[in-house]
C-alpha positions as a Python dict, from the first residue, in 0.01 Angstrom:
ca = {
    (1, 'M'): (0, 0, 0),
    (2, 'V'): (-263, -164, -130),
    (3, 'R'): (-642, 20, -41),
    (4, 'I'): (-932, -182, -54),
    (5, 'S'): (-1236, 69, -58),
    (6, 'I'): (-1613, -127, -10),
    (7, 'S'): (-1914, 145, -154),
    (8, 'P'): (-2101, 207, 109),
    (9, 'M'): (-2427, 26, -102),
    (10, 'S'): (-2273, -289, -52),
    (11, 'F'): (-2193, -253, 336),
    (12, 'K'): (-2554, -190, 372),
    (13, 'G'): (-2662, -454, 190),
    (14, 'T'): (-2466, -715, 377),
    (15, 'T'): (-2594, -595, 694),
    (16, 'L'): (-2885, -554, 571),
    (17, 'M'): (-2868, -967, 469),
    (18, 'L'): (-2707, -1105, 765),
    (19, 'A'): (-2943, -886, 1016),
    (20, 'V'): (-3270, -1059, 788),
    (21, 'L'): (-3060, -1413, 862),
    (22, 'F'): (-3009, -1349, 1210),
    (23, 'L'): (-3367, -1245, 1275),
    (24, 'A'): (-3511, -1533, 996),
    (25, 'G'): (-3370, -1775, 1278),
    (26, 'C'): (-3521, -1614, 1578),
    (27, 'A'): (-3882, -1681, 1386),
    (28, 'T'): (-3861, -2051, 1471),
    (29, 'S'): (-4079, -2119, 1798),
    (30, 'K'): (-4004, -2377, 2073),
    (31, 'E'): (-4283, -2551, 1990),
    (32, 'E'): (-4252, -2606, 1634),
    (33, 'L'): (-3881, -2734, 1702),
    (34, 'L'): (-3960, -2961, 1939),
    (35, 'T'): (-4336, -3122, 1946),
    (36, 'H'): (-4434, -3322, 2258),
    (37, 'E'): (-4754, -3338, 2130),
    (38, 'G'): (-4954, -3280, 2468),
    (39, 'Q'): (-4755, -3563, 2676),
    (40, 'T'): (-4555, -3457, 2972),
    (41, 'M'): (-4221, -3603, 3135),
    (42, 'L'): (-4461, -3801, 3348),
    (43, 'D'): (-4655, -3943, 3075),
    (44, 'I'): (-4326, -4096, 2917),
    (45, 'W'): (-4236, -4206, 3238),
    (46, 'S'): (-4540, -4390, 3264),
    (47, 'R'): (-4612, -4535, 2933),
    (48, 'E'): (-4222, -4677, 2925),
    (49, 'A'): (-4252, -4780, 3312),
    (50, 'G'): (-4568, -4901, 3314),
    (51, 'A'): (-4486, -5238, 3086),
    (52, 'A'): (-4254, -5338, 3365),
    (53, 'A'): (-4466, -5261, 3605),
    (54, 'S'): (-4808, -5348, 3531),
    (55, 'G'): (-4705, -5778, 3499),
    (56, 'G'): (-4702, -5717, 3136),
    (57, 'R'): (-4475, -5870, 2839),
    (58, 'G'): (-4181, -5630, 2969),
    (59, 'T'): (-4189, -5818, 3333),
    (60, 'R'): (-4215, -6136, 3146),
    (61, 'E'): (-3903, -6045, 2932),
    (62, 'L'): (-3717, -5891, 3174),
    (63, 'L'): (-3778, -6172, 3458),
    (64, 'D'): (-3671, -6424, 3145),
    (65, 'A'): (-3302, -6268, 3131),
    (66, 'R'): (-3289, -6227, 3481),
    (67, 'Q'): (-3387, -6608, 3556),
    (68, 'S'): (-3121, -6745, 3245),
    (69, 'L'): (-2826, -6537, 3415),
    (70, 'R'): (-2896, -6710, 3802),
    (71, 'R'): (-2771, -7041, 3864),
    (72, 'P'): (-2797, -7252, 4211),
    (73, 'L'): (-2451, -7209, 4392),
    (74, 'T'): (-2251, -7500, 4471),
    (75, 'T'): (-2064, -7690, 4779),
    (76, 'A'): (-1741, -7528, 4707),
    (77, 'D'): (-1926, -7142, 4617),
    (78, 'V'): (-2023, -7191, 4987),
    (79, 'Q'): (-1711, -7246, 5107),
    (80, 'A'): (-1485, -6972, 4904),
    (81, 'A'): (-1691, -6738, 4973),
    (82, 'P'): (-1593, -6655, 5339),
    (83, 'V'): (-1195, -6647, 5179),
    (84, 'D'): (-1332, -6462, 4912),
    (85, 'Q'): (-1529, -6190, 5033),
    (86, 'T'): (-1256, -6141, 5302),
    (87, 'R'): (-1024, -5979, 5043),
    (88, 'Y'): (-1326, -5726, 4968),
    (89, 'T'): (-1371, -5637, 5363),
    (90, 'R'): (-1274, -5360, 5505),
    (91, 'T'): (-1024, -5341, 5788),
    (92, 'A'): (-884, -4985, 5945),
    (93, 'R'): (-530, -5225, 5839),
    (94, 'N'): (-662, -5230, 5443),
    (95, 'E'): (-806, -4895, 5428),
    (96, 'V'): (-536, -4760, 5545),
    (97, 'Y'): (-261, -4978, 5363),
    (98, 'S'): (-481, -4889, 5016),
    (99, 'Q'): (-554, -4550, 5040),
    (100, 'F'): (-230, -4400, 5218),
    (101, 'K'): (69, -4584, 5021),
    (102, 'R'): (409, -4587, 5222),
    (103, 'L'): (644, -4389, 5000),
    (104, 'P'): (960, -4617, 4961),
    (105, 'N'): (1261, -4555, 5183),
    (106, 'P'): (1567, -4637, 5091),
    (107, 'D'): (1816, -4798, 5342),
    (108, 'L'): (2170, -4577, 5325),
    (109, 'V'): (2480, -4769, 5415),
    (110, 'M'): (2796, -4553, 5539),
    (111, 'Y'): (3117, -4713, 5555),
    (112, 'V'): (3327, -4562, 5889),
    (113, 'F'): (3699, -4629, 5861),
    (114, 'P'): (3932, -4665, 6153),
    (115, 'H'): (3960, -4374, 6362),
    (116, 'L'): (4066, -4193, 6709),
    (117, 'T'): (3823, -4063, 6917),
    (118, 'G'): (3784, -3941, 7298),
    (119, 'T'): (4033, -3726, 7499),
    (120, 'D'): (4300, -4009, 7521),
    (121, 'P'): (4309, -4120, 7192),
    (122, 'V'): (4113, -4401, 7181),
    (123, 'P'): (4129, -4598, 6835),
    (124, 'V'): (3809, -4753, 6688),
    (125, 'P'): (3799, -5033, 6382),
    (126, 'G'): (3620, -4921, 6084),
    (127, 'Y'): (3308, -5036, 6089),
    (128, 'S'): (2944, -4954, 5828),
    (129, 'T'): (2609, -4813, 5969),
    (130, 'V'): (2240, -4862, 5840),
    (131, 'F'): (2004, -4568, 5842),
    (132, 'P'): (1738, -4440, 5638),
    (133, 'L'): (1733, -4154, 5386),
    (134, 'Y'): (1440, -3973, 5548),
    (135, 'Q'): (1399, -3923, 5897),
    (136, 'R'): (1062, -3989, 5923),
    (137, 'V'): (825, -4235, 5753),
    (138, 'Q'): (636, -4015, 5466),
    (139, 'Y'): (314, -4115, 5303),
    (140, 'A'): (117, -4101, 4996),
    (141, 'L'): (-208, -3862, 4918),
    (142, 'P'): (-469, -4138, 4819),
    (143, 'G'): (-408, -4113, 4425),
    (144, 'E'): (-88, -4042, 4449),
    (145, 'R'): (117, -4258, 4212),
    (146, 'V'): (413, -4482, 4422),
    (147, 'E'): (519, -4714, 4152),
    (148, 'D'): (817, -4643, 3930),
    (149, 'Y'): (735, -4494, 3621),
}
């Protein structure tokens, strides 16, 4: 068994050094760390937004940038706009189908073998029938994944 002993003198010295470092960290003030030179947030906002609001150089640069992005609409653009916009128009139908997707409900095919039925045994030929796996149509919750992994 190994015993490590710490002398009381080194323990006191380490504790004293940690206390001094801790107190030195708390000695700085907020004003020394974060100088704001007497400006309030409103002053900074007004200075930064003032160039655009006052019609100065910032406004002219902004308008020039916007103008370079603008282009006139052609006749084809005007005629195609209603068709393009219907894809983005919210209707009750596409809202329901886009938010609540139907979960797959596979059809099961069952073959019924030839048999006799009734009190007087009547022969019934074999036949196939189809029925859904689930009794009801199930819907996924919004955001739930319905496609295969």
